[in-house]
C-alpha positions as a printed NumPy array, in Angstrom:
array([[-12.525, -31.189,  19.755],
       [-11.45 , -27.722,  20.932],
       [ -8.546, -25.454,  20.17 ],
       [ -5.495, -25.209,  22.375],
       [ -3.612, -22.024,  23.097],
       [ -0.147, -21.809,  21.657],
       [  2.204, -19.098,  20.448],
       [  4.181, -18.133,  17.372],
       [  7.687, -16.806,  17.773],
       [  8.392, -13.451,  16.141],
       [ 11.449, -11.179,  16.401],
       [  9.407,  -8.962,  18.739],
       [  8.019, -11.638,  21.038],
       [  5.563, -14.497,  21.156],
       [  2.249, -13.997,  19.343],
       [ -0.652, -15.885,  20.959],
       [ -2.576, -18.234,  18.694],
       [ -5.231, -20.936,  18.708],
       [ -4.41 , -24.369,  17.307],
       [ -6.823, -27.101,  16.25 ],
       [ -5.811, -30.635,  15.369],
       [ -8.14 , -32.875,  13.371],
       [ -9.261, -36.231,  14.719],
       [ -6.712, -37.865,  12.42 ],
       [ -4.04 , -35.911,  14.372],
       [ -2.447, -34.8  ,  11.107],
       [ -3.178, -33.3  ,   7.718],
       [ -2.653, -30.18 ,   5.623],
       [ -2.443, -26.884,   7.439],
       [ -4.751, -23.873,   7.317],
       [ -3.675, -20.434,   8.534],
       [ -6.923, -18.816,   9.666],
       [ -6.808, -15.007,   9.646],
       [ -9.252, -13.001,  11.707],
       [-11.729, -10.297,  10.756],
       [-11.475,  -6.785,  12.279],
       [-13.188,  -8.044,  15.438],
       [-10.202, -10.251,  16.272],
       [-10.212, -13.98 ,  16.959],
       [-13.877, -13.822,  17.881],
       [-16.26 , -16.632,  18.772],
       [-17.225, -16.727,  15.102],
       [-13.599, -17.184,  13.992],
       [-13.161, -19.88 ,  16.634],
       [-16.169, -21.712,  15.196],
       [-14.747, -21.464,  11.688],
       [-11.485, -22.872,  13.021],
       [-13.387, -25.831,  14.387],
       [-15.232, -26.242,  11.089],
       [-11.937, -26.442,   9.216],
       [-10.494, -28.9  ,  11.742],
       [-13.6  , -31.061,  11.31 ],
       [-12.729, -31.21 ,   7.602],
       [ -9.341, -32.703,   8.499],
       [ -7.071, -29.642,   8.597],
       [ -4.57 , -28.559,  11.218],
       [ -5.664, -24.967,  11.852],
       [ -3.703, -22.089,  13.351],
       [ -5.414, -18.75 ,  14.121],
       [ -2.919, -16.137,  15.337],
       [ -4.116, -13.181,  17.385],
       [ -2.971, -10.458,  15.005],
       [ -3.946,  -7.708,  17.47 ],
       [ -1.368,  -8.922,  19.984],
       [  0.953,  -5.971,  19.33 ],
       [ -1.706,  -3.48 ,  20.438],
       [ -2.802,  -5.649,  23.36 ],
       [ -6.38 ,  -5.841,  22.16 ],
       [ -8.854,  -8.573,  23.075],
       [-11.553,  -9.614,  20.592],
       [-14.311,  -7.055,  20.105],
       [-17.599,  -8.018,  21.736],
       [-20.527,  -8.038,  19.347],
       [-22.958,  -5.192,  19.902],
       [-23.935,  -1.783,  18.549],
       [-20.393,  -0.425,  19.009],
       [-18.581,  -3.452,  17.558],
       [-17.891,  -2.028,  14.109],
       [-16.52 ,   1.244,  15.47 ],
       [-14.301,  -0.594,  17.937],
       [-13.029,  -2.915,  15.226],
       [-12.184,  -0.017,  12.918],
       [-10.38 ,   1.778,  15.743],
       [ -8.195,  -1.252,  16.347],
       [ -7.495,  -1.564,  12.661],
       [ -6.282,   2.041,  12.573],
       [ -3.902,   1.287,  15.449],
       [ -2.401,  -1.686,  13.634],
       [  0.987,  -1.623,  11.906],
       [  0.115,  -3.274,   8.575],
       [  3.669,  -4.304,   7.664],
       [  4.156,  -5.87 ,  11.098],
       [  0.839,  -7.7  ,  10.701],
       [  1.995,  -9.13 ,   7.361],
       [  5.271, -10.234,   8.956],
       [  3.283, -11.86 ,  11.762],
       [  1.121, -13.674,   9.221],
       [  4.191, -14.981,   7.436],
       [  5.689, -16.107,  10.753],
       [  2.456, -17.916,  11.61 ],
       [  2.397, -19.681,   8.246],
       [  6.   , -20.778,   8.717],
       [  5.233, -22.009,  12.228],
       [  2.237, -23.932,  10.93 ],
       [  4.143, -25.642,   8.128],
       [  6.891, -26.524,  10.596],
       [  4.571, -28.541,  12.84 ],
       [  5.403, -32.265,  12.658],
       [  1.764, -33.273,  12.087],
       [  1.225, -30.887,   9.144],
       [  1.575, -32.8  ,   5.909],
       [  0.286, -32.327,   2.391],
       [  0.736, -28.567,   2.137],
       [ -0.818, -25.5  ,   3.727],
       [ -3.21 , -22.736,   2.801],
       [ -4.696, -19.489,   4.073],
       [ -8.343, -18.718,   4.839],
       [ -9.103, -15.122,   5.818],
       [-12.188, -13.052,   6.524],
       [-12.618,  -9.279,   5.967],
       [ -9.387,  -7.753,   7.337],
       [ -7.941, -11.265,   7.301],
       [ -8.94 , -11.768,   3.67 ],
       [ -6.833,  -8.782,   2.652],
       [ -4.042,  -9.705,   5.038],
       [ -4.017, -13.216,   3.603],
       [ -3.585, -11.737,   0.126],
       [ -0.499,  -9.83 ,   1.308],
       [  0.893, -12.862,   3.139],
       [  0.374, -15.028,   0.052],
       [  2.243, -12.459,  -2.058],
       [  5.407, -12.73 ,   0.035],
       [  5.262, -16.41 ,   1.018],
       [  4.295, -19.653,  -0.662],
       [  0.974, -21.132,   0.514],
       [ -0.702, -23.712,  -1.693],
       [ -4.128, -22.065,  -1.606],
       [ -5.791, -18.836,  -0.522],
       [ -9.468, -18.364,   0.308],
       [-10.404, -14.733,   0.898],
       [-13.796, -13.586,   2.103],
       [-14.483,  -9.949,   1.115],
       [-10.844,  -8.97 ,   1.517],
       [-11.327,  -5.322,   2.409],
       [ -7.809,  -4.153,   1.542],
       [ -7.421,  -6.068,  -1.733],
       [ -8.51 ,  -3.102,  -3.914],
       [ -5.506,  -1.195,  -2.551],
       [ -3.133,  -4.114,  -3.136],
       [ -3.849,  -5.118,  -6.714],
       [ -0.222,  -4.527,  -7.665],
       [  0.506,  -7.695,  -5.67 ],
       [ -1.77 ,  -9.861,  -7.824],
       [  1.053, -11.213,  -9.972],
       [  2.999, -12.168,  -6.835],
       [  0.228, -14.378,  -5.438],
       [  1.086, -17.76 ,  -6.913],
       [ -1.337, -19.801,  -4.827],
       [ -4.58 , -21.069,  -6.291],
       [ -7.145, -18.663,  -4.884],
       [-10.862, -18.271,  -4.293],
       [-12.373, -14.867,  -3.505],
       [-15.89 , -14.203,  -2.189],
       [-17.573, -10.783,  -2.501],
       [-21.087,  -9.598,  -1.735],
       [-22.672,  -7.357,  -4.342],
       [-24.392,  -5.221,  -1.689],
       [-21.151,  -4.632,   0.224],
       [-21.198,  -1.334,   2.132],
       [-17.408,  -1.009,   1.878],
       [-16.659,  -2.63 ,  -1.481],
       [-19.239,  -1.324,  -3.989],
       [-20.037,  -3.384,  -7.115],
       [-17.806,  -1.259,  -9.352],
       [-14.862,  -1.903,  -7.028],
       [-15.601,  -5.626,  -6.973],
       [-15.713,  -5.539, -10.771],
       [-12.33 ,  -3.821, -10.968],
       [-10.833,  -6.307,  -8.516],
       [-12.32 ,  -9.209, -10.461],
       [-10.839,  -7.996, -13.744],
       [ -7.361,  -7.973, -12.242],
       [ -7.618, -11.189, -10.249],
       [ -9.114, -13.405, -12.942],
       [ -6.288, -12.367, -15.229],
       [ -3.957, -14.407, -13.025],
       [ -3.57 , -18.186, -13.219],
       [ -5.877, -20.372, -11.135],
       [ -8.082, -17.671,  -9.599],
       [-11.83 , -17.841,  -8.952],
       [-14.037, -14.939,  -7.915],
       [-17.553, -15.639,  -6.652],
       [-20.125, -12.914,  -6.052],
       [-23.338, -12.93 ,  -4.017],
       [-26.274, -10.64 ,  -4.933],
       [-27.855,  -8.964,  -1.913],
       [-24.984,  -9.871,   0.423],
       [-23.291,  -7.115,   2.431],
       [-19.82 ,  -7.082,   3.934],
       [-19.195,  -9.695,   6.665],
       [-22.044, -11.795,   5.269],
       [-20.533, -14.988,   6.686],
       [-20.591, -13.857,  10.329],
       [-23.845, -14.956,  12.018],
       [-23.024, -12.85 ,  15.095],
       [-23.057,  -9.594,  13.126],
       [-25.901,  -7.577,  11.642],
       [-24.682,  -8.003,   8.049],
       [-25.069, -11.777,   8.063],
       [-26.661, -13.221,   4.921],
       [-27.533, -16.878,   5.59 ],
       [-27.945, -17.933,   1.969],
       [-24.713, -16.308,   0.792],
       [-22.892, -17.685,   3.835],
       [-24.028, -21.248,   3.164],
       [-23.199, -21.105,  -0.545],
       [-19.796, -19.498,  -0.002],
       [-18.883, -22.094,   2.611],
       [-19.983, -24.905,   0.309],
       [-17.719, -23.487,  -2.388],
       [-14.879, -23.026,   0.089],
       [-15.084, -26.632,   1.251],
       [-15.129, -27.905,  -2.339],
       [-12.223, -25.674,  -3.336],
       [-10.102, -26.799,  -0.411],
       [-10.97 , -30.449,  -1.027],
       [ -9.809, -30.074,  -4.628],
       [ -6.685, -27.947,  -4.11 ],
       [ -5.62 , -28.984,  -0.597],
       [ -7.103, -32.456,  -0.04 ],
       [ -6.99 , -33.991,   3.401],
       [ -6.384, -37.505,   2.112]])
């Protein structure tokens, strides 16, 4: 099973996206939101993983407005990713995420609800999208912008699971603690932390990968989705 290229209509044009359909040809939907490197090979593999679980998965190319291809992994990858992030219009990216979620839920073979899974940049973007839309679940991996968006916590009504490494170079433990205090005060929120894990610990193509934290976080993600957004 591989993804097919599709597009999401926005007021400013068509946003390219990847779409996976499970072998059952139908099921709940997952909006998969990219890390700062774009819809990379790693994100494509995670899309396949989610489709193998029985979800219809849509991964929009959020960098489409700046015409940027995915960043190639290498010594300059982080700098290139951060440069693209600085070029991005955040409000437009949130609108694009909402449009993608609406497009996903409007597909005839999506049934049983829809959720958001986001990594790094996408984890924070998913938090914003969930605050202004109505997904059933949100799974955020080290959402880098969440500390700056905590005022939105009461607007996120979806059941949510958040993963943070405790050796994160960009989200120090005291920040994770502050975020946790706010998030767990909301209904149906789980925060899981991983000692020794840096930022981007789930990405095996990047230097910060932490295999043990990655495996445990994915196990928890699969269980959470199975409980809150079952595939049947």
